[in-house]
Phi, psi and omega in degrees: 000318178297323179296319178295320178294319178295321179294320179293327179285326181275339182299311179295328180295317179293322180292319179293321179297319179289322182294323180297323180286331180281322188280345182283110180285149176279126181277129177254132181278160180287138179234130178285343183252354178282139180294143178288320179235098188299330184266007181280159185289335179243141182280084179282102173271166178302327180290314180293324178296316179294321179297311180292325175297321177295317179295312180291329174294319177295320177296321178293321178296315179297318179296319179296317177296320179295324182282316189268309190265314184249081185297318183271002183085155179250090177268133177212154180260120186258196185291337179274358181081013179263143170267116188234155172252182179299319179296321177297317180293324175295317179297316179297321178297313181294320179294315178297322179296319178298316179294323178298313181294319179295318178295319180296314180295325179289325184269318188242330184087208182267161003282164186249030178286322180296313178294336175296315177295319178297321180292322177295317177298320178298316179298318177297319178298316182295315182285342180268317188247338185269000000 
């Protein structure tokens, strides 16, 4: 009888000890380079997803402005002698930003905070003067 009572008292302890090791999940840290959807055809990382969301968001903003506020388009002749609309200026900004980042990475490497500031200044210049 004592043996049965001792076994009943030790049984939950052994089960709990085993249960604690099983129930503790392994924590995985956030990775900027790990794919968001591993089985998808393109490796969408959080950075590429944010970049494309920003580009399509800017296109949606420009389209909304063209539809609501500037019905006939805002054509103007800038310092480069080009007649541009809002969409043209967005395209010139994105193209220039790509060249700024590629030149920076080719000449200096990382970090890329400086070309980010240069690209923002380039975008302001394009929308203000071009």
